[in-house]
C-alpha positions in Angstrom: 166.3 212.9 89.6 168.1 213.9 92.8 166.5 217.3 92.6 163.0 215.7 92.5 163.8 213.6 95.5 164.9 216.7 97.4 161.7 218.5 96.6 159.6 215.5 97.5 161.5 215.2 100.8 161.0 218.9 101.5 157.3 218.7 100.7 156.9 215.6 103.0 158.6 217.4 105.8 156.4 220.5 105.4 153.3 218.3 105.3 154.3 216.4 108.5 155.0 219.7 110.3 151.7 221.1 109.2 149.8 217.9 110.2 151.2 217.8 113.7 149.7 221.3 114.4 153.1 223.0 114.9 153.0 226.8 114.4 155.4 229.6 114.8 154.9 231.3 118.2 152.7 234.3 118.0 150.8 233.0 115.0 147.7 232.4 117.0 144.8 234.6 117.8 144.3 237.4 120.3 142.7 236.3 123.6 138.9 236.1 123.9 138.4 236.3 120.2 139.5 239.9 120.1 140.0 241.1 116.5 141.0 244.7 116.8 143.0 246.4 119.5 144.1 249.9 120.2 147.5 250.5 121.7 147.5 253.4 124.2 150.6 255.4 124.7 152.5 253.7 127.5 152.7 255.4 130.9 156.3 256.4 131.8 157.1 255.8 135.4 160.8 256.4 134.9 162.9 259.6 134.7 163.8 258.9 131.1 161.8 261.5 129.1 160.2 260.4 125.9 160.8 256.6 126.4 157.1 256.0 126.3 156.8 257.2 122.7 159.8 255.1 121.6 158.3 251.9 123.1 154.7 252.6 122.0 155.7 253.5 118.4 157.9 250.4 118.1 155.0 248.2 119.5 152.6 249.7 116.9 155.1 249.0 114.2 155.5 245.4 115.3 151.8 244.8 115.4 151.2 246.2 112.0 154.2 244.4 110.6 152.9 241.1 111.9 149.2 241.6 111.1 148.2 244.5 108.8 144.6 245.0 110.1 145.0 244.1 113.8 145.1 247.7 115.1 142.2 250.2 115.5 142.9 253.9 115.1 140.8 254.8 118.2 139.9 253.0 121.4 136.2 253.3 120.5 136.8 251.2 117.3 138.6 248.5 119.1 137.5 245.3 120.8 140.2 245.9 123.5 142.9 248.3 124.5 146.5 247.4 125.3 147.9 249.5 128.1 151.5 249.5 129.3 153.6 251.0 132.0 157.3 251.4 131.7 158.1 250.6 135.3 161.9 250.9 135.2 164.7 251.8 132.9 168.2 251.9 134.1 171.8 251.6 133.0 174.6 249.8 134.6 178.3 249.3 133.8 179.1 245.8 132.7 182.8 246.2 131.8 185.5 248.7 132.6 188.7 250.2 131.2 190.8 250.3 134.3 189.2 251.1 137.7 187.4 254.4 136.8 186.2 254.3 133.2 183.3 252.3 131.8 183.9 250.4 128.6 180.4 249.0 128.2 177.0 249.6 129.8 173.7 248.0 129.4 170.2 249.4 129.6 167.5 247.4 131.3 163.8 248.0 130.8 160.9 246.5 132.8 157.3 246.8 131.5 153.8 245.8 132.8 151.0 245.3 130.3 147.2 244.8 130.4 144.8 244.1 127.6 141.4 245.5 128.6 138.1 244.7 126.7 135.3 247.2 126.1 133.6 246.2 129.3 136.7 247.2 131.3 137.7 243.6 132.1 141.4 242.7 132.1 141.7 239.8 129.7 145.4 239.4 129.5 148.4 240.6 131.5 152.2 240.5 131.5 153.9 241.7 134.6 157.6 242.7 134.8 158.4 241.9 131.2 162.1 242.8 131.0 165.0 242.8 128.6 168.5 244.3 128.4 170.8 245.6 125.7 174.5 246.4 125.9 176.2 249.4 124.3 179.7 250.8 124.1 180.9 253.7 126.1 183.3 256.3 124.7 184.9 259.5 125.9 182.2 261.6 124.1 179.0 262.4 126.0 177.2 263.0 122.7 178.3 259.6 121.4 177.3 257.9 124.7 173.9 259.4 124.5 173.6 258.2 120.9 174.7 254.7 121.8 172.3 254.5 124.7 169.4 255.7 122.4 170.3 253.0 119.8 170.4 250.4 122.6 166.9 251.6 123.8 165.6 251.3 120.2 167.0 247.8 119.8 165.6 246.9 123.2 162.2 248.3 122.3 162.1 246.3 119.1 162.9 243.1 120.9 160.4 243.7 123.7 157.7 244.5 121.1 158.3 241.2 119.3 158.0 239.4 122.6 154.8 241.2 123.5 153.2 240.4 120.2 154.3 236.8 120.4 153.0 236.4 124.0 149.7 238.1 123.3 149.0 235.9 120.3 150.4 232.7 121.6 147.4 230.4 121.9 149.2 227.0 122.2 
């Protein structure tokens, strides 16, 4: 009997949530009734070689993970094109071992985005979208490079989730 009451309570809660119009952020539609978009490889305005591929690939993965048929394989087949510029990527020390040695650093990334329709009109923008990710520093240059690359991958994943959410947030 108690199990039936719990199920009924859960059902009632779900029904009330649905009835009030609440949705998960990013569950809405693309702006201007866009159905298919093409994600162009981001422009890299930093000195970090290859970062544009990491960020673009992660964004493509996030969009296809969220909505299987949202992406077009070419700009010509899309209703709009998402263009991005990686404006800045930098690392800074956030904790030290003594006065000279870093213990932990963080990588900071700043991105500008524009969604442009087939007519060339900008229909959505996000300026200076930024995030940061900490990573451990060791005595090995190879390990530090690996830790920084992992931090950039995590950062790219998190920024991609935010981009998708903001782009489809139609509250």
